[in-house]
C-alpha positions as CSV (number, residue, x, y, z in Angstrom):
1,M,14.6,34.8,-5.3
2,S,13.0,31.2,-5.8
3,E,10.9,31.1,-8.7
4,T,7.1,30.3,-7.8
5,C,4.6,28.5,-9.5
6,K,0.8,29.8,-10.3
7,C,-0.3,28.5,-7.4
8,G,1.9,30.0,-5.3
9,G,4.3,27.2,-4.3
10,T,7.8,27.1,-4.5
11,I,9.5,25.3,-7.4
12,I,12.7,23.0,-6.7
13,R,14.7,21.6,-9.1
14,K,15.5,18.2,-9.2
15,V,17.2,15.8,-11.6
16,Y,16.7,11.7,-12.3
17,A,18.4,9.1,-13.1
18,D,15.8,7.9,-15.8
19,G,18.5,7.2,-18.2
20,R,16.9,10.4,-20.4
21,N,18.5,13.4,-19.2
22,I,15.0,15.1,-18.3
23,A,14.9,17.3,-15.7
24,Y,11.9,18.0,-13.6
25,D,10.7,21.2,-11.7
26,T,8.6,20.0,-8.5
27,A,6.5,22.5,-6.5
28,I,5.8,22.4,-3.1
29,N,2.3,23.8,-2.1
30,P,2.9,26.4,0.7
31,D,0.1,24.9,2.6
32,T,0.0,21.3,3.0
33,G,4.0,21.2,2.2
34,S,3.4,18.5,0.0
35,A,5.1,18.6,-3.7
36,F,3.2,18.2,-6.9
37,P,4.3,18.1,-10.6
38,Y,4.9,21.3,-12.6
39,R,7.1,20.9,-15.6
40,R,10.1,19.2,-17.4
41,H,12.5,20.0,-19.7
42,K,15.7,18.4,-21.0
43,C,18.8,19.0,-19.0
44,T,22.4,18.1,-19.1
45,A,23.1,18.3,-15.8
46,P,24.6,15.0,-14.4
47,M,22.2,12.3,-13.1
48,N,21.8,11.2,-9.7
49,P,22.0,7.5,-9.6
50,A,21.1,7.1,-6.1
51,T,16.9,7.8,-7.2
52,D,17.0,4.4,-9.7
53,I,19.7,1.9,-8.9
54,P,19.0,-1.7,-7.2
55,G,19.5,-2.1,-3.7
56,T,20.1,-5.2,-1.9
57,D,19.0,-8.3,-3.4
58,G,17.5,-6.8,-6.5
59,M,15.0,-4.3,-4.1
60,A,15.2,-0.4,-4.8
61,T,13.9,2.6,-2.5
62,M,10.5,4.0,-4.0
63,P,12.1,6.4,-6.9
64,T,11.5,10.1,-6.0
65,V,10.2,10.2,-9.4
66,L,6.6,9.0,-8.2
67,T,6.3,12.9,-6.8
68,G,4.2,12.9,-10.2
69,L,5.7,15.1,-13.3
70,A,3.3,16.3,-15.9
71,D,3.7,17.4,-19.3
72,P,2.9,21.5,-19.8
73,A,0.2,20.6,-22.2
74,W,-1.6,18.6,-19.3
75,Q,-0.6,21.1,-16.6
76,E,-2.5,23.8,-18.8
77,S,-5.6,21.6,-19.1
78,L,-6.1,22.5,-15.2
79,T,-6.6,25.6,-13.8
80,T,-4.4,25.4,-10.8
81,R,-2.7,23.3,-9.2
82,A,-4.4,23.8,-6.2
83,Q,-7.2,21.9,-8.4
84,W,-4.8,18.4,-8.4
85,Q,-4.5,19.0,-4.7
86,S,-8.5,19.5,-4.0
87,G,-8.5,15.6,-2.3
88,A,-5.8,16.6,0.0
89,T,-8.3,19.1,2.5
90,S,-11.8,17.5,1.3
91,G,-12.1,15.7,4.7
92,H,-11.9,12.1,3.0
93,G,-8.8,11.2,1.3
94,R,-5.4,11.7,3.0
95,I,-2.1,11.9,1.7
96,P,0.0,9.0,3.5
97,A,3.4,9.4,5.1
98,V,6.1,8.3,3.3
99,D,7.8,5.2,4.6
100,P,11.8,5.6,3.7
101,A,12.2,2.0,5.0
102,Y,9.9,0.5,2.3
103,R,11.2,-1.5,-0.4
104,V,10.2,-2.4,-3.7
105,N,11.0,-5.0,-6.2
106,T,13.0,-3.7,-8.8
107,L,11.5,-4.3,-11.7
108,H,8.2,-3.6,-10.1
109,A,9.6,-0.2,-9.3
110,R,10.7,0.6,-12.9
111,A,7.2,-0.8,-14.3
112,I,5.4,1.5,-12.1
113,N,7.5,4.5,-12.9
114,E,7.1,3.8,-16.5
115,T,3.3,3.7,-16.1
116,L,2.9,6.6,-13.9
117,R,4.9,8.5,-16.7
118,R,2.5,7.6,-19.2
119,L,-0.1,8.9,-16.9
120,D,1.1,12.3,-16.3
121,A,2.2,12.8,-20.3
122,T,-1.7,12.0,-21.0
123,G,-3.6,12.9,-17.9
124,E,-5.4,9.1,-18.9
125,P,-6.2,7.5,-15.5
126,V,-4.4,4.0,-15.2
127,N,-5.4,0.7,-13.3
128,I,-2.8,-1.4,-10.8
129,G,-3.4,-5.0,-9.7
130,L,-1.2,-6.4,-7.1
131,H,-1.7,-9.8,-5.8
132,G,0.4,-12.1,-4.1
133,P,0.6,-13.5,-0.4
134,A,-1.1,-12.1,2.4
135,G,1.5,-9.7,4.4
136,S,4.0,-9.0,1.6
137,G,3.4,-5.6,1.0
138,K,0.7,-5.0,-1.7
139,T,-1.5,-2.5,0.5
140,T,1.8,-0.5,1.2
141,L,3.2,0.1,-2.0
142,V,-0.1,1.6,-3.0
143,A,0.3,4.0,0.0
144,Q,3.2,4.8,-0.6
145,I,2.6,5.7,-4.3
146,A,0.2,8.1,-3.0
147,A,2.7,9.6,-0.5
148,H,5.4,10.1,-2.9
149,R,3.5,11.8,-5.1
150,G,1.5,13.9,-2.8
151,T,-1.8,12.7,-3.7
152,P,-4.6,11.8,-1.6
153,L,-5.4,8.0,-0.6
154,Y,-8.9,6.8,-0.7
155,V,-9.5,3.0,0.7
156,L,-12.3,0.7,-0.3
157,E,-12.2,-1.8,2.1
158,M,-13.8,-5.0,0.4
159,A,-14.3,-6.4,3.9
160,A,-16.9,-4.0,4.9
161,I,-18.9,-4.8,1.6
162,Q,-22.2,-6.5,1.9
163,T,-23.7,-5.4,-1.4
164,A,-23.5,-4.5,-5.1
165,D,-24.5,-1.0,-4.5
166,E,-22.2,-0.4,-1.3
167,C,-19.1,-0.2,-3.4
168,Y,-20.5,3.3,-4.7
169,G,-22.4,4.4,-1.3
170,T,-25.0,3.9,0.7
171,Q,-28.8,5.4,1.3
172,T,-28.9,6.9,5.2
173,L,-31.9,9.1,6.9
174,E,-30.9,13.0,7.6
175,R,-33.3,15.3,9.0
176,S,-34.9,17.6,7.1
177,D,-35.2,21.3,7.4
178,D,-39.0,21.0,8.1
179,G,-38.5,18.4,10.8
180,G,-39.3,15.4,9.2
181,T,-36.3,13.1,7.5
182,R,-35.4,11.9,3.8
183,L,-33.5,9.7,2.1
184,V,-29.9,10.6,1.3
185,F,-27.1,9.0,-1.1
186,C,-23.1,8.9,1.0
187,E,-21.0,8.2,-1.6
188,S,-18.4,5.4,-0.8
189,E,-14.1,6.2,-0.8
190,L,-14.4,4.6,-4.2
191,V,-16.5,7.3,-5.8
192,R,-15.2,10.1,-4.1
193,G,-11.6,8.9,-5.1
194,V,-12.4,8.5,-8.8
195,E,-14.1,11.8,-8.9
196,T,-11.0,13.6,-7.2
197,P,-8.4,14.5,-10.2
198,G,-4.9,13.0,-9.2
199,A,-6.0,10.6,-6.6
200,V,-5.3,7.3,-6.2
201,V,-8.0,5.1,-5.2
202,L,-7.2,1.7,-3.5
203,I,-9.9,-1.4,-3.8
204,N,-8.3,-4.0,-0.8
205,D,-9.3,-7.2,-0.8
206,L,-10.7,-7.2,-4.5
207,A,-11.6,-11.2,-3.9
208,L,-14.0,-10.8,-1.2
209,L,-16.3,-8.7,-3.9
210,Q,-19.1,-11.5,-4.4
211,S,-21.5,-9.9,-6.7
212,S,-20.8,-10.3,-10.5
213,R,-23.2,-6.8,-10.9
214,A,-20.6,-5.0,-8.8
215,Q,-17.6,-6.6,-10.8
216,N,-19.6,-5.3,-13.7
217,G,-19.9,-2.0,-12.5
218,L,-16.0,-2.1,-12.0
219,N,-15.7,-2.8,-15.3
220,E,-16.9,0.0,-17.0
221,L,-15.0,2.2,-14.4
222,L,-11.6,0.1,-15.3
223,D,-12.3,0.4,-19.1
224,P,-9.7,2.5,-20.7
225,S,-12.5,3.1,-23.3
226,T,-15.2,4.1,-21.1
227,R,-14.3,5.0,-17.5
228,R,-17.3,5.9,-16.3
229,T,-21.2,4.1,-14.9
230,Y,-24.2,5.0,-14.2
231,L,-25.4,4.9,-10.5
232,A,-29.1,3.7,-10.0
233,S,-29.3,4.3,-6.7
234,A,-28.0,8.1,-6.3
235,D,-29.5,8.6,-10.2
236,R,-26.5,10.0,-11.5
237,E,-23.2,9.6,-13.7
238,I,-19.7,8.4,-12.2
239,A,-16.8,9.5,-14.2
240,V,-13.0,8.9,-13.4
241,A,-11.4,12.2,-13.3
242,P,-8.2,12.8,-15.0
243,G,-4.6,11.5,-13.6
244,V,-6.6,9.0,-11.1
245,I,-4.8,5.6,-10.0
246,I,-6.9,2.8,-9.4
247,A,-5.3,0.3,-7.7
248,A,-6.6,-3.3,-6.2
249,T,-5.0,-6.0,-4.1
250,W,-6.2,-9.6,-3.3
251,N,-4.1,-12.4,-2.1
252,V,-2.9,-15.7,-3.5
253,G,-1.6,-19.1,-2.0
254,S,-2.8,-20.9,0.9
255,E,-4.0,-18.0,2.9
256,Y,-6.1,-17.0,0.1
257,T,-9.4,-15.8,1.8
258,G,-11.5,-14.8,-1.2
259,A,-15.2,-15.2,-1.6
260,S,-15.2,-15.3,-5.6
261,I,-13.0,-15.9,-8.2
262,I,-12.3,-12.4,-10.1
263,S,-13.3,-12.6,-13.5
264,E,-10.8,-12.9,-16.4
265,Q,-12.6,-9.6,-17.6
266,L,-11.9,-7.5,-14.5
267,L,-8.3,-8.9,-14.4
268,D,-7.9,-7.9,-18.1
269,R,-9.1,-4.7,-17.1
270,F,-5.8,-4.5,-14.8
271,R,-3.6,-5.4,-17.8
272,S,-3.8,-2.4,-19.6
273,G,-2.2,-0.8,-16.8
274,L,-0.1,-2.9,-14.6
275,L,-0.9,-6.4,-13.0
276,L,1.8,-7.6,-10.8
277,Y,2.6,-9.9,-8.4
278,V,3.9,-8.7,-5.1
279,D,6.2,-11.8,-3.3
280,H,7.5,-11.4,0.2
281,P,11.1,-9.1,0.3
282,P,14.0,-11.5,0.2
283,L,16.0,-12.0,3.5
284,T,18.8,-9.3,4.0
285,T,15.5,-6.9,2.7
286,L,13.4,-8.3,5.5
287,T,16.2,-7.6,8.2
288,A,16.4,-4.4,7.2
289,L,13.1,-3.7,7.4
290,I,12.7,-5.1,10.7
291,Q,15.6,-3.4,12.1
292,A,14.3,0.1,10.5
293,R,10.9,-0.3,11.7
294,A,11.2,-1.9,15.6
295,G,14.5,0.3,16.2
296,C,16.2,-3.3,17.2
297,S,20.0,-5.1,17.0
298,D,20.6,-6.2,13.9
299,A,20.7,-10.0,16.0
300,I,17.1,-9.8,16.7
301,A,16.1,-8.8,13.2
302,D,18.4,-11.3,11.5
303,R,16.8,-14.3,13.6
304,L,13.3,-12.9,13.1
305,A,13.8,-12.5,9.1
306,N,15.3,-15.8,9.0
307,V,12.2,-17.5,10.8
308,A,9.9,-15.8,8.5
309,T,12.0,-17.3,5.6
310,W,12.0,-20.8,7.1
311,L,8.2,-21.0,7.7
312,R,7.3,-19.5,3.9
313,H,9.6,-22.0,2.0
314,D,9.0,-25.2,3.9
315,D,7.4,-28.1,1.9
316,D,4.2,-27.4,3.9
317,P,4.3,-23.5,4.2
318,I,3.1,-21.3,6.5
319,N,2.3,-17.6,5.9
320,V,3.9,-14.9,7.9
321,S,3.0,-11.5,7.9
322,T,5.5,-8.9,7.1
323,R,3.6,-6.8,9.3
324,A,3.9,-8.9,12.4
325,L,8.1,-9.0,12.5
326,P,8.8,-5.7,13.6
327,S,6.4,-6.2,16.8
328,A,7.9,-9.4,17.7
329,A,11.2,-7.6,17.8
330,Q,9.8,-4.9,20.0
331,L,8.7,-7.4,22.6
332,I,12.0,-9.5,22.1
333,A,14.0,-6.2,22.7
334,A,11.6,-5.3,25.8
335,G,12.9,-8.6,27.2
336,M,10.7,-11.5,26.3
337,P,11.8,-14.7,25.3
338,L,12.6,-15.0,21.7
339,G,10.7,-18.2,21.5
340,E,7.2,-16.5,23.4
341,A,7.8,-13.4,21.1
342,I,7.4,-15.5,18.1
343,R,4.4,-17.7,19.2
344,V,2.3,-14.4,20.3
345,T,3.0,-12.8,17.1
346,L,4.3,-14.6,14.5
347,L,2.2,-17.6,14.9
348,G,-0.2,-15.9,17.1
349,D,-3.5,-17.4,15.0
350,L,-2.1,-21.1,14.9
351,S,-3.9,-23.8,16.4
352,T,-1.6,-25.9,19.0
353,E,-1.2,-28.6,16.4
354,D,0.1,-26.2,13.9
355,A,2.2,-23.8,16.1
356,T,4.0,-27.3,17.3
357,R,4.9,-28.0,13.5
358,A,5.8,-24.6,12.8
359,F,8.5,-24.8,15.9
360,G,9.5,-27.9,14.5
361,I,10.8,-26.1,11.5
362,I,12.1,-23.7,13.2
363,N,14.3,-25.8,15.6
364,V,15.4,-28.0,12.5
365,N,17.1,-24.9,11.2
366,V,18.3,-23.3,14.3
367,G,21.1,-25.9,14.7
368,R,21.9,-25.3,11.2
369,V,22.0,-21.1,11.2
370,Y,22.8,-20.6,14.5
371,P,25.0,-23.8,15.8
372,K,26.0,-21.1,19.6
373,D,22.7,-20.2,20.4
374,D,21.0,-21.5,24.0
375,P,18.0,-23.9,22.4
376,S,16.3,-22.7,25.2
377,L,16.0,-18.9,23.9
378,W,13.8,-20.4,20.7
379,I,11.4,-23.2,23.2
380,A,7.8,-21.8,23.9
381,P,4.9,-23.3,24.8
382,V,2.0,-23.9,22.6
383,E,-0.4,-24.5,24.6
384,P,-2.2,-22.0,26.6
385,G,0.1,-21.3,29.9
386,A,-0.9,-21.2,33.4
387,M,-3.8,-19.0,34.6
388,V,-2.7,-16.3,36.6
389,P,-4.8,-12.9,37.8
390,F,-4.7,-10.4,35.8
391,R,-3.0,-7.0,36.1
392,L,-1.6,-4.3,34.7
393,D,2.4,-3.4,34.7
394,S,1.6,0.0,33.0
395,L,-1.3,1.9,34.5
396,G,-1.5,4.2,30.9
397,M,-0.2,7.8,30.2
398,K,-0.1,10.5,32.7
399,R,-2.1,13.3,32.5
């Protein structure tokens, strides 16, 4: 008969290869099917190296230890494990799906795991700052942390924020019982997230935060010694709940699109937890990722991974988002010529001049890496083609 935890979840025992012979009991919520931490203890069972060893090119899968493993002392501070899962059914935060194709730098995986072990042992919230080139997987990494921990993810998109107060919420008009109207404060995803125990909160594109006043407010929430700030527009205090992970991402490099410089004071808040540079994955990892997400052949994935690598590492680099690569692979698999698929996906946002330069970089490398390829496969018009009458071959889903 299976053992059950306090909230009725079935306990499954797992052993993790963390080098310390620690066995963890993880409970499965019977309502949501998601895992959450229950307890841990010393164990003499052999460890499974598949959960912690590096993969190819120094990349590793997200270790299953990210399901979140808490000490009994902190567990007892929560009335039930259902309280931990409260954000999952609140109508706001959602638990993302685990992406088995996602890979993370091995050193980063270890640093994240050690940081989250400290969180699980103490309940103290942590800050994680991720910066790097656009399309390198920063946002996905945060989502995968939430997915593997089985906790809700709340996202504050800084691109949609115009004033400092909007970081925390907006005032809206609501009809009152007497037929009139009244002002009601609606909390932002940031506020909902930091007040949900165990949640993961993502501040996406932090460099778009223009107001120094808004940065000061975040400083207070991110400061390990305070973890609270006063919200004048709602006339109440915001306090960070136990076990919350506050993550932020921002772009760097030639594709930097920030509207402000992130203050040194704010950067220090992330250094108190983790501040990591997330670069594009290496060639073989990128090839495997394209194949897994697009379901294409090795040949297509290999060529697209090389194109991205050539353009990113040129003396005058051109950024290629990893997100665009599976789309290109699917177009090629459907019959679009290789060069045309590259033009409309990987280089779709480039001017005619920049696209011409990009194809110059590609063609220089094709002859060296793929000498047997028909050169015509790699040619695409960099200017708009002739205009044709518009029609759709697909008329939508059948009803």
